[in-house]
C-alpha distance (Angstrom), angle and dihedral (degrees) to the residues before:
residue distance angle dihedral
M1 . . .
A2 3.80 . .
K3 3.81 91.0 .
I4 3.80 92.2 55.8
E5 3.80 92.1 48.8
D6 3.79 90.9 47.2
K7 3.80 91.5 50.6
T8 3.81 91.7 46.6
E9 3.79 90.4 49.3
R10 3.81 91.8 50.4
I11 3.80 91.5 48.0
G12 3.81 90.0 51.1
F13 3.79 91.1 48.9
H14 3.80 93.1 52.3
K15 3.80 93.7 44.4
G16 3.79 90.1 50.5
S17 3.79 90.9 48.6
L18 3.79 91.5 51.3
A19 3.79 91.5 49.5
T20 3.80 91.1 51.3
L21 3.80 93.4 45.7
T22 3.80 91.1 48.7
K23 3.80 90.2 55.2
E24 3.80 90.5 47.0
R25 3.82 90.8 51.0
E26 3.81 91.0 50.2
E27 3.81 90.6 51.1
L28 3.80 91.5 48.2
M29 3.80 90.7 51.1
R30 3.81 90.0 50.3
I31 3.81 90.3 51.9
L32 3.81 91.0 48.3
Q33 3.80 90.6 52.3
I34 3.80 90.7 52.3
V35 3.81 91.5 48.7
E36 3.81 90.8 48.6
Q37 3.81 91.3 51.0
L38 3.79 91.1 50.4
M39 3.81 91.7 48.3
Q40 3.82 91.0 50.4
M41 3.81 90.3 51.0
H42 3.81 91.3 52.6
I43 3.81 92.3 45.5
K44 3.79 90.5 51.5
E45 3.81 92.2 50.0
L46 3.81 92.2 47.8
K47 3.80 89.6 51.7
N48 3.82 89.6 49.4
L49 3.80 88.3 52.3
G50 3.80 90.5 53.1
V51 3.78 99.4 -105.8
D52 3.80 111.3 149.7
L53 3.79 103.0 -144.5
I54 3.81 93.8 175.1
S55 3.81 94.0 59.6
Q56 3.80 90.5 45.1
A57 3.80 90.4 51.7
K58 3.81 90.4 49.8
N59 3.80 90.8 50.6
E60 3.79 91.0 50.9
A61 3.81 90.4 48.5
K62 3.81 89.9 53.2
K63 3.81 90.2 51.4
L64 3.79 91.0 52.0
K65 3.79 95.0 44.2
G66 3.76 111.6 107.7
K67 3.78 95.1 20.0
K68 3.75 118.0 123.3
P69 3.79 118.2 -96.3
I70 3.79 114.6 -108.3
E71 3.80 90.3 -110.8
D72 3.81 90.2 61.8
V73 3.79 93.0 45.9
L74 3.80 91.8 53.1
R75 3.79 94.4 51.4
């Protein structure tokens, strides 16, 4: 009888963990959506102000080109 109770207890633990983690994932996704909306608002305003984000991103990419990947630096 102890084995059955132990198994039932373990099943309950894992189901509870999954329920909690599912709620945490939903909250994280909600936060990411808010952050994305805020980023899009700032991007739009920068474009309205005449800032060319695409050329700046290309310049940054050129600066980074040829540098070692982080995996190689950490070895």
